[in-house]
N, C-alpha and C positions, 0 to 999 in steps of 0.2 A: 412546533414539533417538540415532543418530549423525548427524554433519554430512553433508548431501547433497553437499557439495563435496569434503571431504577425509576423511570418515568418522571424524573425531575424536569422542570422547565429551565433550570439554571445551566444553559449551554452557551458556549461562546466559540466563535471561529478564530483560529490563529493561523498565520502563514507559517510554513515549515520547510525544512530541508532534510531529506532522508537519503541515506546511502544503503541500497539493498545489495546484500552479498548473496551469492549462490551457495546452496548446500553442497557438501561433498568434501569438506575439509581441505587439506593441502592440494588435492587434485583439482579443486574448483578455483584456485587462486588465479589461474591463467584466464578465467572468464571475466575477471575484473569485477566491476560493480555497476549498478545502474543508479544514477542520481535522479531523484524525483522531488518535486516542489509542490506537494499537495497542500490544500487548505484543510486543517484539522478541525473537526467539530468535537470539542471537549466538554464533557459534563463536569461542571464545577462542584457537583455534589458527590459523585462516586468515582470520577476519573475515567469512565468509559470514553473511548476516543474512536472516531470513525474518519475515514478518508477514502477518496477514490483515486486510483492510479490512472493518470492520463493515457489515452490510447497509444501514443507512440512508445512510451515507456513500458506499457503493458505488452505490446508486441515484442519488444526487446527481451523482457523477462521470459515470455513464453518461448521465444526462439532460443535463448541461451540456456534455459532450464531443460529443454527437450531436444535441442539440436536443430529443430525447425519449428515454424509456427504451426501449431496443431490445427489441421484442416482449415486454416485461414480465418478461424473465428477468434475474436477477442471480445472481452466484455469487462466493463468496469465492475469493481467489487469493493465492498466495505471491508476494512480490516480492523481488528481490535489490537491496540498496542499493549 
């Protein structure tokens, strides 16, 4: 598989630890944070990075970001760092 940004084949997977904070400034501080431990796919050519948020953490993000899980659906998504 090649990089989605530069099409390089120089990609490597790394374990990681991320702390996701909710938007909203000082008012969002009471929501805390969500810790996730995704495996990052990093392009060693351009730095483009992808990861998937595990289902349990994705539900927590959806619930805390909107007050409830939006119509019960969750889906994994890639994120650029």
